[in-house]
C-alpha positions in Angstrom: 60.5 79.9 150.6 58.5 82.2 152.7 58.1 86.0 152.5 59.6 88.0 155.3 57.1 89.2 157.8 58.7 92.6 158.3 59.6 94.8 155.3 63.3 95.6 154.8 64.3 99.3 154.9 65.3 100.7 151.6 69.1 100.7 150.9 69.0 104.5 150.6 67.9 104.8 154.2 70.7 102.9 155.8 71.2 103.4 159.5 74.4 102.5 161.3 73.9 100.5 164.5 74.0 102.9 167.4 76.7 102.9 170.1 74.6 100.9 172.6 74.0 98.0 170.1 77.7 97.9 169.0 78.8 97.9 172.7 76.4 95.2 173.5 77.6 93.0 170.7 81.2 93.5 171.7 80.4 92.7 175.3 78.6 89.4 174.3 81.6 88.4 172.2 84.0 89.1 175.0 81.9 87.1 177.5 81.8 84.1 175.0 85.6 84.3 174.7 86.0 84.4 178.5 83.9 81.3 178.8 86.2 79.5 176.3 83.5 79.2 173.6 84.2 79.5 169.9 84.9 83.1 168.8 82.0 84.6 166.8 82.2 84.9 163.1 83.2 88.3 161.8 80.7 90.9 160.5 78.3 93.1 162.4 74.7 92.9 161.2 73.5 90.7 158.4 70.4 89.6 160.2 66.9 90.9 160.7 66.9 90.8 164.5 67.4 94.6 164.9 65.7 95.7 161.7 69.0 97.4 160.6 70.5 97.3 157.2 74.3 97.4 157.0 75.6 97.4 153.4 79.0 96.1 154.5 77.7 93.2 156.5 75.4 90.7 154.9 74.5 92.3 151.6 75.0 95.1 149.1 72.8 98.0 148.2 70.1 97.3 145.7 71.2 97.4 142.1 74.9 97.5 142.7 77.4 94.8 141.8 78.6 92.6 144.6 82.3 92.9 143.8 83.4 93.5 147.3 86.6 95.6 147.3 86.8 95.4 143.5 87.0 98.7 141.7 88.5 100.6 144.7 92.1 100.9 143.5 94.9 102.8 145.2 96.2 106.2 144.0 92.9 107.1 142.4 89.5 108.4 143.5 87.7 106.9 140.5 85.2 104.0 141.2 85.9 101.7 138.3 83.1 99.4 139.5 80.7 102.1 138.4 82.7 103.2 135.4 83.0 99.7 134.0 79.2 99.3 134.2 77.4 96.1 133.5 80.1 93.6 132.7 77.7 91.4 130.7 77.7 94.2 128.1 81.5 94.0 127.6 82.6 91.9 124.5 85.9 91.4 126.3 84.1 89.7 129.3 81.5 87.8 127.3 84.2 86.2 125.2 85.4 84.4 128.3 81.9 83.8 129.6 80.7 82.2 126.4 83.7 79.9 126.1 83.4 78.7 129.7 79.6 78.3 129.5 79.7 76.3 126.3 82.5 74.0 127.4 80.9 73.3 130.7 77.7 72.3 128.8 79.7 70.0 126.4 80.9 67.6 129.1 78.1 65.3 130.4 77.3 65.2 134.1 77.6 61.7 135.7 77.5 59.9 139.0 79.9 57.2 140.1 79.8 54.7 143.0 82.8 53.0 144.5 82.7 49.2 144.4 84.2 46.9 147.0 87.3 46.4 144.8 88.0 50.1 144.9 87.0 50.8 141.3 84.4 53.4 140.3 81.2 52.2 138.7 78.9 54.4 136.7 75.5 54.9 138.2 73.1 54.5 135.3 69.9 55.9 136.9 69.7 58.3 139.8 67.2 61.2 140.6 70.1 63.7 140.9 71.3 62.9 137.4 67.8 63.3 136.1 67.4 66.6 138.0 70.6 68.0 136.7 69.7 67.1 133.1 66.4 68.9 133.4 66.7 71.4 136.4 63.2 72.8 135.9 60.5 73.0 133.3 62.3 75.8 131.4 66.0 75.3 131.7 68.2 72.4 130.6 71.6 71.4 132.0 73.3 73.5 129.3 71.3 76.6 130.4 72.3 75.9 134.0 76.0 75.8 133.0 75.7 79.0 130.9 74.1 80.7 133.9 76.9 79.4 136.1 79.6 80.8 133.8 78.3 84.4 133.7 77.8 84.5 137.5 81.0 82.8 138.2 83.3 85.0 136.1 81.6 88.3 136.7 80.9 88.1 140.4 82.5 84.9 141.8 79.1 83.8 143.4 76.6 81.3 141.9 73.3 80.6 143.6 71.0 77.6 142.9 67.7 77.5 144.7 66.3 74.0 145.4 62.6 73.6 145.1 61.4 70.7 147.2 58.4 68.3 147.0 56.0 67.5 149.8 58.4 64.6 150.6 61.2 67.1 151.1 63.1 65.9 148.0 64.6 68.5 145.5 62.5 68.4 142.3 63.7 71.7 140.7 66.9 73.8 140.5 66.6 77.5 139.7 69.7 79.7 139.1 69.4 83.1 140.8 71.2 86.3 139.7 74.2 87.1 141.8 73.1 90.6 142.5 69.8 89.6 144.1 70.9 87.1 146.8 72.5 88.1 150.1 73.8 85.8 152.9 72.5 86.6 156.4 73.7 85.8 159.8 72.9 86.6 163.5 74.0 90.0 165.0 76.2 88.3 167.5 78.1 86.3 164.8 77.2 83.0 166.5 76.3 81.4 163.1 78.3 81.9 159.9 75.1 81.9 157.7 71.6 81.5 159.0 69.7 82.0 155.8 69.7 83.9 152.5 67.6 86.8 151.3 66.4 86.9 147.7 65.3 90.2 146.3 62.9 90.3 143.4 60.5 93.0 142.2 61.2 95.1 145.3 60.3 92.4 147.7 62.5 90.2 149.9 62.1 86.5 150.5 63.8 84.2 153.0 65.5 81.1 151.7 66.9 78.6 154.2 70.5 77.7 153.8 69.7 74.0 153.1 67.7 75.2 150.1 70.5 77.3 148.6 73.5 75.9 146.8 76.2 78.6 147.0 79.3 78.3 144.8 82.1 80.7 145.9 85.2 81.7 144.0 87.4 81.7 147.1 86.1 84.3 149.4 85.9 88.1 149.6 88.1 89.5 152.3 85.5 92.2 152.9 82.7 89.6 153.3 83.8 86.1 154.1 80.4 84.8 153.2 80.7 85.6 149.6 83.1 84.7 146.8 85.5 87.2 145.2 84.9 88.3 141.6 87.7 87.0 139.3 87.3 90.1 137.1 87.3 92.6 139.9 91.1 93.2 139.6 90.8 94.1 135.9 88.0 96.6 136.0 90.3 99.4 134.8 91.3 97.3 131.8 87.7 96.5 131.0 86.8 100.2 131.3 89.7 101.1 129.0 88.5 98.6 126.4 84.9 100.0 126.7 86.2 103.6 126.1 88.3 102.5 123.2 85.2 100.9 121.6 83.2 104.1 122.3 85.8 106.3 120.7 86.1 104.1 117.6 82.3 104.0 117.3 82.0 107.8 117.7 84.7 108.3 115.0 82.9 106.0 112.6 79.6 107.7 113.3 81.3 110.8 111.9 82.5 108.6 109.0 86.1 108.7 109.9 86.4 112.5 110.2 88.1 113.5 113.4 86.9 116.6 115.2 88.1 120.0 113.9 88.6 123.4 115.4 87.9 126.3 113.0 89.5 129.7 113.9 89.8 133.0 111.9 93.0 133.3 109.9 94.9 136.4 110.9 94.7 138.6 113.9 92.3 141.2 112.5 89.8 138.8 110.9 86.6 137.8 112.9 83.7 135.6 112.1 80.1 136.6 113.1 77.8 134.2 114.9 75.7 133.7 111.7 78.8 132.8 109.7 79.9 130.4 112.4 76.6 128.5 112.1 76.7 128.5 108.3 80.3 127.2 108.2 79.7 124.6 110.8 76.5 123.3 109.0 78.3 123.4 105.6 81.3 121.3 106.9 79.1 118.8 108.6 76.9 118.4 105.5 79.9 117.8 103.3 81.9 115.5 105.5 79.2 113.3 107.1 76.4 111.1 105.9 75.9 110.4 102.2 77.5 113.8 101.3 80.9 112.9 102.8 83.9 113.2 100.5 82.6 116.3 98.6 84.6 119.5 98.2 84.2 122.1 101.0 84.7 125.7 100.0 85.0 128.4 102.7 84.4 132.0 101.7 86.3 133.5 104.6 89.9 133.2 106.0 89.4 130.2 108.3 92.1 127.9 109.7 91.2 124.3 110.5 93.0 122.5 113.3 92.7 118.8 114.1 91.7 118.1 117.7 93.2 115.1 119.4 95.0 112.3 117.6 94.5 110.8 114.2 93.4 107.1 114.3 96.7 105.9 113.0 98.6 107.9 115.6 96.4 106.6 118.4 96.9 102.9 117.4 93.8 101.4 118.9 94.9 97.9 118.2 97.9 98.2 120.6 95.7 99.9 123.3 93.3 97.0 123.3 96.0 94.3 123.6 96.6 95.1 127.3 93.0 94.5 128.5 92.9 91.3 126.5 96.1 90.1 128.0 95.1 90.9 131.6 91.7 89.3 131.2 93.2 86.1 129.8 95.7 86.0 132.7 92.9 86.3 135.3 90.5 83.8 133.7 93.4 81.4 132.7 92.1 81.2 129.1 94.7 81.7 126.4 94.1 84.6 124.0 94.1 82.3 120.9 91.1 80.3 122.4 89.0 83.5 122.8 90.0 84.7 119.3 91.5 88.0 120.4 93.4 90.0 117.8 96.9 89.7 119.2 96.7 85.9 119.2 95.7 86.0 115.5 99.1 87.3 114.5 100.7 83.9 114.5 97.9 81.3 114.6 98.7 77.6 114.0 96.5 74.6 114.5 99.0 72.9 116.8 99.2 76.0 119.0 95.4 76.2 119.2 95.1 72.6 120.4 97.7 73.2 123.0 95.9 76.4 124.1 92.5 74.7 124.4 94.1 72.1 126.6 95.6 74.8 128.8 92.1 76.5 128.9 90.5 73.3 130.0 93.0 72.5 132.7 93.3 76.1 133.9 89.7 77.3 133.8 87.0 74.7 133.0 88.2 71.6 134.9 88.8 73.5 138.2 85.4 75.0 137.9 83.9 71.6 137.3 85.7 70.2 140.4 84.2 73.0 142.5 80.7 72.3 141.1 81.0 68.5 141.8 82.3 69.0 145.3 79.5 71.4 146.2 76.8 69.2 144.6 78.1 66.2 146.6 77.9 68.2 149.8 74.5 69.8 149.1 72.6 66.8 147.6 74.4 63.6 148.5 75.7 64.2 152.1 73.8 64.9 155.3 73.4 68.6 156.1 72.3 70.3 159.2 68.9 71.8 158.6 67.4 74.9 160.1 65.5 72.8 162.6 68.9 71.3 163.8 68.4 67.9 162.3 70.9 66.2 160.0 69.3 65.0 156.7 70.3 64.2 153.2 68.4 65.1 150.1 68.7 61.7 148.4 68.8 58.8 150.8 71.3 56.0 150.2 73.6 58.1 148.1 76.3 58.8 150.7 78.9 56.7 148.7 78.0 58.3 145.3 80.1 61.1 143.9 79.5 63.4 140.9 81.8 64.2 138.1 81.9 65.4 134.5 82.8 63.0 131.6 85.8 64.4 129.7 86.5 61.4 127.6 84.9 62.9 124.5 86.8 66.2 124.7 89.2 65.8 121.7 91.7 68.3 122.9 92.2 66.5 126.2 92.8 63.1 124.6 96.2 61.8 123.7 97.1 61.9 120.1 96.0 58.6 118.6 99.3 58.0 116.7 101.3 58.7 119.7 99.0 56.5 121.9 99.3 53.5 119.6 103.1 53.9 119.2 103.6 54.2 122.9 101.5 51.1 123.8 102.7 49.1 120.9 106.3 49.8 122.0 105.5 48.9 125.6 104.1 45.5 124.4 106.9 44.7 121.9 109.5 45.4 124.6 107.8 43.1 127.1 106.7 45.9 129.4 102.9 45.6 129.1 100.6 42.7 128.5 98.8 42.5 125.2 95.4 43.0 126.9 96.7 46.1 128.6 97.9 47.6 125.4 94.6 46.7 123.6 92.5 48.2 126.5 94.6 51.4 126.5 93.9 51.9 122.8 90.2 51.1 123.2 90.5 47.8 121.4 88.6 44.6 122.2 90.6 41.9 124.0 90.2 38.4 125.4 90.9 38.1 129.1 92.7 34.7 128.7 94.1 34.8 125.1 95.5 38.3 125.5 96.8 37.9 129.0 100.3 37.4 127.7 103.6 39.3 127.3 105.9 39.5 124.2 109.4 38.3 124.9 111.7 40.7 122.9 114.7 38.4 123.1 113.3 36.0 120.5 111.2 33.9 122.9 107.9 34.9 121.3 104.7 35.2 123.4 104.9 34.0 127.0 102.6 34.0 130.0 103.2 35.9 133.2 104.3 32.8 135.0 106.9 32.0 132.3 108.4 35.5 132.6 109.4 34.6 136.2 111.3 31.5 135.1 115.0 32.0 134.4 115.6 32.4 130.7 117.5 29.2 130.4 114.6 27.1 131.8 111.9 28.5 129.6 109.8 25.9 127.8 109.5 25.7 124.0 108.8 29.2 122.8 110.7 30.8 125.7 113.8 33.0 125.6 117.2 31.1 125.3 119.9 31.6 127.8 122.1 33.7 125.5 120.6 35.6 122.6 118.1 34.4 119.9 118.6 30.9 118.4 120.5 30.6 115.1 118.5 30.2 111.9 117.9 26.6 110.8 118.5 25.1 114.2 116.1 23.0 116.1 115.6 25.7 118.7 114.8 28.3 116.1 112.2 26.0 114.4 110.6 25.3 117.7 110.3 29.0 118.5 108.8 29.7 115.1 106.3 26.9 115.4 105.3 28.1 118.8 104.7 31.6 117.5 102.7 30.3 114.5 100.5 28.2 116.7 99.8 31.2 118.9 98.8 33.3 115.9 96.7 30.4 114.6 94.7 30.3 117.9 94.5 34.1 117.9 93.0 34.2 114.4 90.5 31.4 115.1 89.4 33.1 118.2 89.1 36.6 116.7 87.9 35.8 113.2 86.0 32.4 113.2 84.4 31.4 109.9 86.5 33.8 107.9 89.4 33.2 105.5 91.8 34.6 108.1 91.0 31.8 110.5 92.6 29.2 108.1 95.2 31.4 106.7 98.1 29.6 108.3 96.8 26.2 107.3 96.5 27.1 103.6 98.7 25.1 101.2 100.7 26.9 98.5 99.5 26.2 94.9 101.7 25.3 92.1 102.2 28.8 90.9 103.7 29.9 94.2 107.3 30.9 94.2 109.8 29.0 96.3 
């Protein structure tokens, strides 16, 4: 990262490109189109070639939120982007940010490599996995995911700066605030992004595009080089929630006493300025602070009128429901997961588990897939560098892909009772092999001993080759041609003995040296019942 040689003009001194420059750019674009070349990328400005600063092309004014068109709603002149303020100070927003950040950090990052048989194999040791676990000397992988969540939901843009060693290998990852990084591109639009500018402490630094990992939430129609804020469309609701909180806080600051209007009673009565001050001070002293609740006695004919609504008439709970609903709809996180008030009216444990599953599949997992795809492209695949060469950060990793391990997320796993019943039924009906059922239920199995089916028509346990033989030609232990054998017949005894022998081999294999191994060989004692 190198500091720019020429200082950037202050955002307050923006100068629009003059007519000559704009005409020259259009002429160059028209000439390129006439030659049959690729049309230029949209957006005028964005580079440092002319020394101009255009807030609508390549960046945003210092200190503002890069929400693109967000906040500029129709049928109103209010700028809700400014009115909503810092979204990280909104409890409504941070409820979603905290949930996403914590859940992203709960699922371990892993790398997998495809084998020749097409199956994925876990890569035990890889420098990228080590780098992700400890991105730098300060942050951990959980810190990285928390930073991702707040930038992702508030702005729709997440920036990771890659610090390289002398061997040009990434050794550190630093998350940068969304409001301090700006994509840049040439004036003629010949390149989509040439580099990034990073603003810190009033100075601007150039970061090459191969050293920046830029996660985008779709794209901003006003600036295709940036993502679009998911919360930009609900800024009015966020502002409404903030104002509701402010009103409730102001009311409680006055200890629940709404504002009053005192007027003289009667047309002829007047109150002097001195009496006004005394009455006002007396009422405030008796209705606020430790003195609240005491009796107030007014010596003159004064009429008290309530200003505004009473708290019960305003119904703050109902007012706050709409912002909560809209935010949950945009983030795809159910209200019950975030603990909002409306969802608490009918809470049940089963509803919560289902809601958490919806939140994972609707918000967390899609974000993880975007993270993995971008990590693969930025670290594991060749990229075109600023010098024009194609290079990869970690050599020999082109067939490795990143993912997140979701196997320990309880809400995403099948119910164990349902899982065992389903696979047990599949085995007992002869649909699945025993080893398949054992593997699906995370049980140990023997590749040879458990490589069998159960014949539900009374034939007992058969191999796969026996299942292909017509039922009438099955050997001992196979299924008869028409229904199960009758009790007491030779066929029935043979089938039973075959099943017993199979169980005997199974017990000796699974429990050698234990009483279970010889269970079927035990002789009944004299006290046994017939």
